[in-house]
N, C-alpha and C positions, 0 to 999 in steps of 0.2 A: 525655798520651795521650788522645786523643779518639776513642772508638769511633764508627763511622758512625751507629749508632742514636741517638746523642746529638743529631744534627741533625734528627731527626724528632719530637722532643718539642715539643708546643705550648707557647707561652709561658704561664706560670702553672700548668702541671701539673708533676708530679714523675715522675722515672724510677722504674720498679718494680724496678730492679736496684741492687745495692750492689757496689762494687768499688774496688780501690785498687792502686796500685803504690808500693812503699816502697823507697827507696835508702838504704844505710848506708855512708858513706864510711869509708876507712881512717883511722888516727890521723894520717896526714900530710895528709888532706883532698885528696889529688891523685889517688887511685885509688879505685875503688869496691870495697868489701869484700864486699857482698852486695846482691842485689836480689831482692825477693819480690813476688809478685802474688797477688791473691785475687779471687774474685767470688762473690756470693751473699748469704746472710742475715747477721743481726746476730751470730750465733755465730762468724763468721769473724774478727772483730776479735780475739777471744781466741785463735783458732787461729794467726793470723799472729804474734801476740805471743809465743806459746809456741814457735813454730818459730824466730823471730828470737833469742829469749833463749837457746834451746838451742844454736843455731849460733854466735852471737857471744860470749856469756858462758860457755857450757858447752864451747866449742871442739869441738863435734861436727861431723862432716861434714854437709853440708846434707841429704843423703839420709837419714841417721840421724835428723836433727832433724825432718824431715817425717814419717818413719815412726813416731816415738815416740808412745805413747798420750797423748791429750789429755783435758782437763777443760773443763767449761763450767758456769758458775754462773748460775742464773736465780732471782733472789729468794733464798729460803732452801733452794733445791734445788741440789745439786752432782751433775752428771752426770760419771761417770768411764768413759772408754773402756776396753775390754778391755786388760789389760796392767799396770794399776796394782796395786801390792802390796795385800794384804788390810789391812795396817796404815796405809795411806795417809791414812785419815780419822780416826785416833785423836786427833789434836790439834784437831779441830773441836769447838766447844762444843755445848751442847745446842741443839736447835731446827733442826738441819740435816737435811734429808731427802737421803739418798744414793741415787742411781740408778746401778747398774752395768750397763754394756753389754758384750756379748760381742764380742771382736775389734775390728778397725777398723770404723768405721761412718761413712757419709756425713753423719750428723747433726753430726759434728765438723768438717765443712768440707773444702775442698780448697785446698791451698797449693802453689804452684810457686815455685821459687827457683833462682837461679844465684849462685855465689860465686867469689871469687878468693882463693886462699891466699896466704900471705906470700911464697912463692916464685914467684907469678904463675900457678900452675896453676888452670885454670877447672874448676868442677864444676857440674852442673845436676841437678835432680831434680823430678819431678812426683809428685803425691799419689796413692798407690794407692787412696785412698778414691774417687777420681774416674776411676780407670783411667789416671792420668797417667804420664808418663815424661819424663826429661830427657836430652838428648844434647848434648855439646859437639862441634861440628864444627870441625876444625882449619882 
């Protein structure tokens, strides 16, 4: 996937955007189980990992996985989006600063995803943190 702006970057310079598309094949490696995309800052690597883990390992619908509260670790600071239980940080050792955010927040990025269930049903979701939506068109 090459966005049109990629062709306007001068040799030797760097793009000021971060983004990726990730594909996750099924156990048969013949069909796609999930596809997710992201764009933005370094916090989004963690955002996409949390969504993928929730959807594939947690067997949650892709929309629920995207809507779930996220965390971001920056050095010795843990940022928790609204929705984490009060006891979520009890197992952290000394030296961690915990910053709690109210509700969903764009700080934790925007993830879009589509998935195919075992029965072949497609689902799609966009991140409400970015005003996103997902629609499957038959």
